[in-house]
Backbone as JSON, one array per atom type, in Angstrom:
{
  "sequence": "MRKRNVVQLSHKDVGWVNYFPGIEVKMDSRADWLDLVLLPIGRTLANHSSATIQRTPITFWCTVRATARRHAEIFLFVTPAYPLTRVKQVLISLLHPLRDGKVDAGQETIPREAVPCYQIFQGQILRLYVRGEDDEACYYPRIFWRDGFPRLSREPIDLPEHGKNDQDRESFVEAVFMDWARGDSLRKYQQALSTITP",
  "N": [[-17.6, 18.18, 39.88], [-17.7, 17.2, 36.35], [-15.26, 15.07, 35.03], [-12.74, 16.05, 32.5], [-11.59, 14.32, 29.74], [-8.61, 15.12, 27.71], [-6.53, 15.55, 24.82], [-3.39, 17.02, 24.04], [-2.57, 19.38, 21.78], [-0.96, 21.11, 18.98], [-0.9, 24.12, 16.93], [1.36, 25.07, 16.19], [2.74, 22.69, 15.22], [4.05, 20.58, 12.81], [2.56, 19.24, 9.66], [2.12, 16.34, 7.85], [1.1, 16.27, 4.67], [-1.71, 15.73, 2.91], [-4.09, 15.48, -0.01], [-7.57, 15.31, -1.11], [-10.39, 15.15, -3.38], [-13.02, 14.22, -2.37], [-14.74, 12.92, -3.43], [-15.97, 10.37, -2.69], [-18.3, 10.65, -1.27], [-20.02, 12.03, -2.78], [-22.64, 11.24, -3.92], [-24.28, 11.03, -2.02], [-25.78, 13.19, 0.21], [-25.93, 13.41, 2.92], [-23.8, 11.9, 3.93], [-20.89, 11.61, 5.66], [-17.47, 12.4, 5.09], [-15.35, 11.97, 6.61], [-16.31, 10.03, 8.83], [-17.07, 7.89, 6.95], [-14.63, 7.38, 5.11], [-12.32, 8.04, 6.4], [-12.47, 7.36, 8.93], [-12.7, 4.19, 8.78], [-9.9, 3.91, 8.06], [-8.38, 4.79, 10.26], [-9.37, 2.68, 12.14], [-7.92, 0.68, 10.96], [-5.39, 1.08, 11.49], [-5.4, 1.41, 14.26], [-5.63, -1.31, 15.0], [-3.59, -2.48, 14.03], [-0.72, -4.64, 13.96], [2.05, -3.95, 14.53], [4.25, -2.62, 16.61], [5.64, -0.23, 16.57], [3.75, 1.41, 15.34], [1.59, 1.39, 17.22], [2.78, 2.68, 19.41], [2.95, 5.12, 18.56], [1.62, 8.6, 18.6], [-0.84, 9.18, 16.25], [-2.18, 11.69, 14.67], [-4.92, 13.05, 12.99], [-5.95, 15.7, 11.03], [-8.09, 18.14, 9.56], [-9.26, 20.19, 7.13], [-10.92, 22.24, 4.49], [-10.08, 23.61, 1.34], [-9.27, 25.45, -1.67], [-7.7, 24.31, -4.58], [-5.09, 23.98, -7.32], [-6.22, 22.35, -8.83], [-9.01, 21.97, -8.32], [-12.03, 23.59, -7.31], [-12.71, 23.26, -4.47], [-11.0, 21.12, -2.09], [-10.15, 18.43, 0.23], [-8.01, 18.79, 2.73], [-5.72, 17.05, 4.5], [-4.14, 16.62, 7.14], [-1.34, 15.08, 8.63], [0.1, 14.22, 11.67], [2.77, 12.87, 13.61], [4.93, 14.81, 11.34], [7.24, 13.66, 10.13], [7.01, 10.82, 10.14], [8.23, 7.48, 11.38], [9.63, 5.35, 9.04], [8.38, 2.74, 8.86], [5.93, 3.32, 9.73], [5.13, 5.49, 7.9], [4.99, 4.08, 5.58], [2.7, 2.4, 6.0], [0.81, 4.2, 6.28], [0.69, 5.71, 3.79], [0.11, 3.42, 2.28], [-2.65, 2.95, 3.04], [-3.88, 5.27, 2.42], [-3.51, 5.75, -0.16], [-5.27, 4.43, -1.9], [-7.48, 6.17, -2.01], [-9.81, 7.99, -3.89], [-8.6, 9.79, -6.71], [-6.61, 11.18, -5.24], [-3.99, 13.15, -3.73], [-1.25, 12.01, -2.31], [1.09, 12.22, 0.09], [2.08, 15.05, -0.19], [4.04, 16.65, 0.94], [5.33, 18.55, 3.59], [3.92, 20.8, 5.88], [3.06, 23.59, 8.06], [0.61, 23.35, 10.48], [-2.24, 24.64, 9.65], [-4.28, 27.37, 10.93], [-7.03, 27.11, 10.45], [-7.53, 24.35, 10.22], [-8.76, 21.4, 11.6], [-8.57, 19.25, 14.27], [-9.39, 15.57, 14.17], [-9.23, 13.1, 14.36], [-7.37, 10.72, 16.67], [-4.94, 7.97, 16.76], [-3.82, 5.96, 18.98], [-2.1, 3.6, 20.77], [-3.84, 1.41, 20.23], [-6.07, 2.72, 20.41], [-8.98, 4.6, 19.36], [-9.5, 7.89, 19.12], [-11.9, 10.25, 19.08], [-11.74, 13.49, 18.26], [-12.89, 16.47, 19.69], [-13.68, 20.08, 19.93], [-13.95, 22.72, 21.93], [-16.34, 25.54, 22.19], [-16.02, 29.19, 21.93], [-17.58, 29.92, 24.38], [-17.12, 27.88, 25.95], [-19.04, 25.97, 26.63], [-20.48, 24.85, 24.45], [-19.72, 22.21, 22.54], [-17.77, 20.93, 19.57], [-17.55, 18.86, 16.73], [-15.9, 17.89, 13.9], [-17.09, 17.76, 10.72], [-17.2, 16.52, 7.17], [-19.05, 17.24, 4.36], [-20.78, 16.64, 1.26], [-21.49, 19.53, -0.8], [-23.23, 21.79, -2.83], [-21.7, 20.95, -5.09], [-18.98, 20.36, -4.18], [-16.7, 19.3, -1.61], [-17.41, 20.28, 1.92], [-16.47, 21.8, 4.92], [-17.72, 21.44, 8.19], [-18.81, 22.21, 11.51], [-20.02, 20.3, 13.74], [-22.41, 20.48, 16.55], [-22.05, 18.53, 19.45], [-23.38, 16.41, 22.0], [-22.13, 16.02, 25.04], [-23.06, 14.51, 27.44], [-24.18, 12.57, 26.34], [-22.12, 11.59, 24.18], [-19.67, 11.99, 25.58], [-18.52, 10.08, 27.08], [-15.96, 8.24, 28.21], [-14.93, 5.13, 28.41], [-14.02, 1.8, 28.63], [-14.45, 1.43, 25.86], [-13.23, 1.2, 22.61], [-13.32, 3.14, 20.82], [-13.65, 6.88, 21.61], [-15.0, 9.9, 22.61], [-12.9, 12.65, 22.9], [-11.53, 15.52, 24.13], [-9.88, 17.95, 22.23], [-7.27, 20.11, 23.03], [-5.55, 23.03, 22.66], [-2.21, 24.08, 22.69], [-0.66, 26.24, 22.06], [1.79, 27.53, 22.49], [3.66, 25.52, 22.73], [5.7, 23.15, 20.98], [4.7, 20.5, 18.5], [6.09, 18.37, 18.57], [7.34, 18.17, 20.97], [5.13, 17.82, 22.79], [3.97, 15.32, 21.8], [6.08, 13.8, 22.68], [5.95, 13.5, 25.63], [3.27, 12.18, 25.75], [1.81, 9.81, 27.02], [-0.42, 8.88, 28.07], [-3.91, 9.65, 28.13], [-4.56, 13.04, 29.26], [-6.11, 14.25, 32.14], [-8.48, 16.52, 33.24], [-9.97, 18.66, 35.69], [-12.55, 20.71, 35.46]],
  "CA": [[-17.67, 18.23, 38.49], [-17.25, 16.12, 35.78], [-13.56, 15.21, 34.64], [-12.68, 16.04, 31.14], [-10.09, 13.67, 29.16], [-8.04, 15.67, 26.72], [-5.44, 15.37, 24.12], [-2.96, 18.06, 24.04], [-2.2, 19.65, 20.4], [-0.44, 22.7, 18.89], [-1.04, 24.57, 15.74], [2.69, 25.11, 15.77], [3.09, 21.6, 14.77], [4.07, 20.43, 11.26], [1.73, 18.1, 9.43], [2.23, 15.56, 6.45], [0.24, 16.8, 3.9], [-2.32, 14.94, 1.55], [-5.33, 16.13, -0.18], [-8.58, 14.54, -1.77], [-11.38, 15.63, -3.72], [-13.66, 13.92, -1.37], [-15.89, 12.29, -4.24], [-16.6, 9.15, -2.3], [-19.71, 11.18, -0.65], [-20.6, 12.84, -3.78], [-24.05, 10.85, -4.25], [-25.03, 11.14, -0.73], [-25.66, 14.47, 0.93], [-26.02, 12.97, 4.4], [-22.55, 11.22, 4.29], [-19.62, 12.22, 5.95], [-16.31, 11.9, 4.49], [-14.59, 11.64, 7.99], [-16.69, 8.79, 9.03], [-17.21, 7.01, 5.69], [-13.71, 7.09, 4.53], [-11.13, 8.09, 7.06], [-12.46, 6.39, 10.2], [-12.07, 2.85, 8.49], [-8.16, 3.93, 7.78], [-8.17, 4.67, 11.66], [-9.36, 1.5, 12.54], [-6.93, -0.47, 10.28], [-4.16, 1.68, 12.26], [-5.7, 0.89, 15.51], [-5.81, -2.87, 14.95], [-2.26, -2.94, 13.33], [0.01, -5.11, 14.96], [3.25, -3.26, 14.64], [4.7, -1.94, 17.91], [6.04, 1.11, 16.13], [2.39, 2.3, 14.98], [0.98, 1.53, 18.49], [3.44, 3.5, 20.3], [3.07, 6.63, 17.89], [0.16, 8.98, 18.79], [-1.02, 9.63, 14.93], [-3.3, 12.72, 14.74], [-5.46, 13.59, 11.64], [-6.57, 17.01, 11.22], [-8.57, 18.31, 8.43], [-9.78, 21.52, 6.48], [-11.31, 22.4, 3.01], [-9.55, 24.83, 0.61], [-8.98, 25.35, -2.95], [-6.41, 23.96, -5.17], [-5.06, 24.28, -8.58], [-7.1, 21.1, -9.45], [-10.44, 21.95, -7.79], [-12.6, 24.51, -6.39], [-12.3, 22.6, -3.11], [-10.55, 19.75, -1.82], [-10.13, 18.12, 1.64], [-6.54, 18.64, 2.97], [-5.56, 15.89, 5.51], [-2.64, 16.91, 7.83], [-1.22, 13.93, 9.63], [1.14, 14.4, 12.68], [3.83, 13.59, 13.18], [4.96, 15.08, 9.9], [8.19, 12.93, 9.72], [6.98, 9.54, 10.88], [9.24, 6.61, 11.26], [9.51, 4.79, 7.9], [7.55, 1.78, 8.91], [4.59, 4.12, 10.04], [4.62, 6.22, 6.8], [4.77, 3.1, 4.57], [1.5, 2.01, 6.09], [-0.01, 5.3, 6.08], [0.66, 5.72, 2.19], [-0.66, 2.08, 1.56], [-3.96, 3.09, 3.38], [-4.46, 6.47, 1.81], [-3.21, 5.47, -1.91], [-6.42, 3.97, -2.7], [-8.55, 7.05, -1.97], [-10.09, 8.36, -5.43], [-7.95, 11.01, -7.18], [-6.06, 11.76, -4.1], [-2.59, 13.26, -3.83], [-0.84, 11.48, -1.26], [2.58, 12.49, 0.28], [2.43, 16.11, -0.82], [5.02, 17.35, 1.52], [5.23, 18.79, 4.93], [3.38, 22.14, 6.08], [2.76, 24.15, 9.46], [-0.99, 23.03, 10.69], [-2.9, 25.98, 9.5], [-5.32, 27.82, 12.1], [-8.18, 26.69, 10.04], [-7.4, 22.88, 10.3], [-9.45, 20.84, 13.12], [-8.29, 17.87, 14.72], [-10.6, 14.81, 13.97], [-9.03, 11.6, 15.13], [-5.89, 10.46, 16.81], [-4.78, 6.63, 16.8], [-2.89, 5.65, 19.93], [-2.13, 2.31, 21.69], [-4.8, 0.72, 19.95], [-7.39, 3.32, 20.54], [-9.38, 5.75, 18.29], [-9.84, 9.09, 19.87], [-12.38, 11.17, 18.29], [-11.44, 14.75, 18.87], [-13.81, 17.46, 19.59], [-13.13, 21.19, 20.38], [-14.98, 23.61, 22.76], [-16.55, 26.76, 21.55], [-15.64, 30.23, 22.81], [-18.31, 30.24, 25.57], [-16.46, 26.86, 26.75], [-20.02, 25.21, 27.05], [-20.94, 24.02, 23.44], [-18.58, 21.2, 21.96], [-18.2, 20.55, 18.22], [-17.05, 17.73, 16.11], [-15.81, 17.91, 12.58], [-17.61, 16.56, 9.76], [-17.02, 16.87, 5.89], [-20.18, 16.67, 3.62], [-20.7, 17.16, -0.02], [-22.61, 20.64, -0.68], [-23.06, 22.24, -4.14], [-20.79, 20.41, -6.02], [-17.75, 20.14, -3.5], [-16.61, 19.2, -0.06], [-17.41, 21.45, 3.02], [-16.39, 21.3, 6.48], [-18.7, 21.62, 9.1], [-18.44, 21.84, 13.01], [-21.46, 19.72, 14.29], [-22.5, 20.26, 17.9], [-22.28, 17.14, 20.05], [-24.12, 16.41, 23.4], [-21.38, 15.52, 25.62], [-23.56, 13.58, 28.29], [-24.35, 11.1, 25.39], [-21.13, 11.15, 23.54], [-18.55, 12.28, 26.08], [-18.01, 9.04, 27.75], [-14.41, 7.75, 27.89], [-15.05, 4.03, 29.27], [-13.19, 0.96, 28.0], [-14.65, 1.25, 24.58], [-11.98, 1.47, 21.67], [-13.5, 4.56, 20.26], [-13.9, 7.48, 22.68], [-14.76, 11.18, 22.06], [-11.95, 13.3, 23.76], [-11.44, 17.0, 23.71], [-8.67, 18.42, 21.87], [-6.98, 21.31, 23.9], [-4.56, 23.69, 21.92], [-1.24, 24.38, 23.73], [-0.04, 26.6, 20.72], [2.95, 28.07, 22.99], [4.52, 24.63, 22.56], [5.73, 22.36, 19.58], [3.82, 19.26, 18.47], [6.8, 17.05, 18.94], [7.44, 18.15, 22.57], [3.76, 17.53, 23.19], [4.06, 13.8, 21.77], [7.16, 13.15, 23.52], [5.58, 13.21, 26.97], [1.92, 11.65, 25.86], [1.93, 8.41, 27.6], [-1.88, 8.46, 28.28], [-4.72, 11.09, 28.13], [-4.37, 13.95, 30.49], [-7.59, 14.36, 32.6], [-8.73, 17.71, 33.97], [-11.52, 18.93, 36.21], [-13.03, 22.09, 35.24]],
  "C": [[-17.35, 17.42, 37.82], [-15.75, 16.22, 35.09], [-13.71, 15.34, 32.99], [-11.15, 15.16, 30.68], [-9.76, 14.44, 27.95], [-6.77, 15.15, 26.12], [-4.71, 16.62, 23.71], [-2.22, 18.43, 22.46], [-1.79, 20.91, 20.22], [-0.6, 22.98, 17.4], [0.3, 24.9, 14.95], [3.38, 23.88, 15.38], [3.13, 21.24, 13.29], [3.62, 19.12, 10.72], [2.13, 17.62, 8.07], [1.33, 15.67, 5.73], [-0.38, 15.79, 2.73], [-3.7, 15.59, 1.42], [-6.29, 15.26, -1.13], [-9.79, 15.33, -2.34], [-12.82, 15.26, -2.93], [-15.12, 13.1, -2.13], [-16.6, 11.04, -3.85], [-18.03, 9.44, -1.72], [-20.39, 11.88, -1.58], [-22.28, 12.39, -3.88], [-24.82, 10.65, -3.05], [-24.87, 12.35, 0.07], [-25.53, 14.4, 2.37], [-24.76, 12.3, 4.86], [-21.48, 12.0, 4.68], [-18.5, 11.53, 5.71], [-15.27, 11.34, 5.64], [-15.05, 10.26, 8.47], [-16.74, 7.72, 8.18], [-15.8, 6.59, 5.34], [-12.46, 6.94, 5.47], [-11.14, 7.23, 8.25], [-12.11, 4.79, 9.99], [-10.5, 2.73, 8.45], [-7.84, 3.82, 9.33], [-8.32, 3.46, 12.28], [-8.47, 0.62, 12.23], [-5.81, -0.2, 11.26], [-4.33, 1.37, 13.57], [-5.53, -0.7, 15.77], [-4.41, -3.4, 14.51], [-1.36, -3.63, 14.39], [1.67, -4.65, 15.31], [3.35, -2.22, 15.94], [4.83, -0.64, 17.8], [4.79, 2.17, 16.02], [1.79, 2.2, 16.32], [1.47, 2.44, 19.44], [3.45, 4.84, 19.66], [1.76, 7.34, 17.87], [0.07, 9.83, 17.19], [-2.21, 10.34, 14.84], [-3.48, 13.04, 13.25], [-6.21, 14.92, 11.98], [-7.02, 17.33, 9.71], [-9.04, 19.89, 8.09], [-10.05, 21.33, 5.04], [-10.63, 23.47, 2.43], [-9.2, 24.61, -0.86], [-7.49, 25.11, -3.49], [-6.19, 24.36, -6.54], [-5.88, 23.37, -9.59], [-8.54, 21.28, -9.3], [-10.86, 23.06, -7.18], [-12.3, 24.5, -4.96], [-11.86, 21.35, -3.1], [-10.27, 19.44, -0.22], [-8.45, 17.9, 1.78], [-6.59, 17.82, 4.35], [-4.16, 16.03, 5.93], [-2.54, 15.6, 8.79], [0.19, 14.25, 10.34], [1.39, 13.19, 13.47], [4.31, 13.57, 11.79], [6.09, 14.05, 9.25], [8.08, 11.57, 10.71], [8.08, 8.55, 10.63], [8.82, 5.88, 9.77], [8.37, 3.65, 7.82], [5.79, 2.53, 8.97], [4.15, 4.82, 8.63], [4.28, 5.3, 5.74], [3.18, 2.49, 4.83], [0.48, 2.94, 5.85], [-0.27, 5.66, 4.53], [-0.07, 4.4, 1.73], [-2.24, 2.1, 1.96], [-4.55, 4.33, 2.68], [-4.34, 6.3, 0.37], [-4.43, 5.39, -2.47], [-7.56, 5.09, -2.92], [-8.73, 7.64, -3.58], [-9.57, 9.61, -5.63], [-7.26, 11.84, -6.13], [-4.53, 12.16, -4.47], [-2.12, 13.12, -2.49], [0.77, 11.75, -1.28], [2.9, 13.77, -0.42], [3.35, 17.05, -0.46], [4.6, 17.74, 3.03], [4.76, 20.28, 4.87], [3.01, 22.33, 7.61], [1.31, 23.81, 9.56], [-1.57, 24.52, 10.49], [-3.83, 26.27, 10.61], [-6.62, 27.15, 11.78], [-8.39, 25.1, 10.06], [-7.82, 22.45, 11.71], [-9.07, 19.44, 13.12], [-9.53, 16.91, 14.67], [-10.38, 13.38, 14.71], [-7.73, 11.51, 15.6], [-5.98, 8.92, 17.41], [-3.55, 6.59, 17.73], [-2.86, 4.75, 20.98], [-3.37, 1.74, 21.5], [-6.13, 1.5, 20.15], [-7.72, 4.42, 19.43], [-10.07, 6.57, 18.88], [-10.51, 10.06, 19.0], [-12.47, 12.42, 18.67], [-12.46, 15.67, 18.59], [-13.17, 18.63, 20.2], [-14.33, 21.72, 21.12], [-15.12, 25.1, 22.19], [-15.96, 27.97, 22.42], [-16.16, 30.29, 24.15], [-17.8, 28.76, 26.55], [-17.64, 25.87, 27.26], [-20.35, 24.24, 25.89], [-19.6, 23.21, 22.89], [-18.91, 20.92, 20.39], [-17.14, 19.57, 17.79], [-16.95, 18.09, 14.67], [-16.66, 17.11, 11.6], [-17.58, 17.38, 8.12], [-18.27, 16.56, 5.01], [-19.82, 17.29, 2.13], [-21.77, 18.17, -0.45], [-22.18, 21.53, -2.2], [-21.85, 22.14, -4.94], [-19.25, 20.27, -5.29], [-17.57, 19.85, -2.15], [-16.71, 20.51, 0.84], [-17.13, 20.88, 4.32], [-17.11, 22.07, 7.26], [-18.49, 21.57, 10.67], [-20.02, 21.53, 13.62], [-21.23, 19.83, 15.89], [-22.46, 18.93, 18.3], [-22.86, 17.38, 21.45], [-23.18, 15.5, 24.25], [-21.91, 14.36, 26.97], [-23.8, 12.42, 27.43], [-22.92, 10.59, 24.64], [-19.89, 11.13, 24.24], [-17.79, 11.14, 27.1], [-16.61, 8.53, 27.4], [-14.33, 6.39, 28.86], [-13.92, 3.19, 28.39], [-13.32, 0.75, 26.29], [-13.15, 1.7, 23.6], [-12.18, 2.62, 21.08], [-14.25, 5.55, 21.19], [-13.89, 8.84, 22.14], [-13.86, 12.02, 23.35], [-11.85, 14.6, 23.31], [-9.79, 17.24, 23.41], [-8.32, 19.91, 22.66], [-5.48, 21.82, 23.14], [-3.43, 24.51, 22.76], [-0.14, 24.99, 22.49], [1.45, 27.58, 21.31], [4.0, 26.9, 22.76], [4.54, 23.94, 21.18], [5.16, 21.27, 19.62], [4.8, 18.11, 19.04], [7.31, 17.12, 20.41], [6.16, 17.4, 23.39], [3.49, 15.89, 23.15], [4.91, 13.43, 22.55], [6.83, 12.77, 24.97], [4.03, 12.51, 27.14], [1.95, 10.19, 25.91], [0.54, 7.94, 27.81], [-2.67, 10.02, 28.13], [-4.64, 11.8, 29.49], [-5.94, 14.21, 31.07], [-7.5, 15.62, 33.53], [-10.1, 17.94, 34.47], [-11.75, 20.31, 36.37], [-13.45, 22.67, 36.54]]
}
């Protein structure tokens, strides 16, 4: 059977909260905010020379929900929620230019509806996908502009095409939820990807 590379995450983790209207993709209904806006930020982090950033598994989670400002906004949770000062300064500098965003809005437990999308670790960009309830279908998050506001969708992906985890700097990796554990304990022991054989 084919091996699966996984990253262990927990909804009991606390995330650093930021939210954005997502208007960067307003004029193109096919544009995905995560790939168009967030992925370049991930690439910048992966290429950063700071050893502290390279050693910190930085995970981005997303969801879309209503705020007092708008009918719907993109909520971006970053773990760890309390990064070292150098890591936080770099993240703020990268997120601050996004249009009409609210950066550094506090800390919050990762909501159940939030979906992990990227993890940056040791110079690698891991594109995180989740398995469906039937354990066969695999889904990757996308955020498109629909009916005047951003919407989160889960797009099926074809693992024989996308699931390769070779020496590329960007790989699709399965997110496995270990909700009996806290996120900080999972990060503490993450030295490399876990590999399981179904």
